C-alpha positions as CSV (number, residue, x, y, z in Angstrom):
1,F,-5.3,-8.8,-12.6
2,Y,-1.6,-8.3,-12.1
3,V,0.9,-8.8,-9.2
4,L,2.5,-5.7,-7.7
5,P,6.1,-5.8,-6.6
6,E,6.8,-5.5,-2.9
7,S,8.6,-2.2,-3.6
8,V,5.1,-0.8,-4.5
9,L,3.0,-3.1,-2.3
10,I,4.7,-2.1,1.0
11,P,4.3,1.7,0.6
12,M,0.8,1.2,-0.6
13,F,-0.1,-0.4,2.7
14,I,1.5,2.5,4.6
15,I,-0.6,5.0,2.6
16,I,-3.8,3.0,3.3
17,G,-2.9,2.9,7.0
18,V,-2.5,6.7,7.1
19,W,-5.8,7.2,5.3
20,G,-7.5,4.8,7.8
21,S,-6.1,6.7,10.7
22,R,-7.9,9.9,9.6
């Protein structure tokens, strides 16, 4: 288990939100 930087965590949440909208 490793911690992801916010620079990667923030866009990841955006991608998940887009996939959830579909």
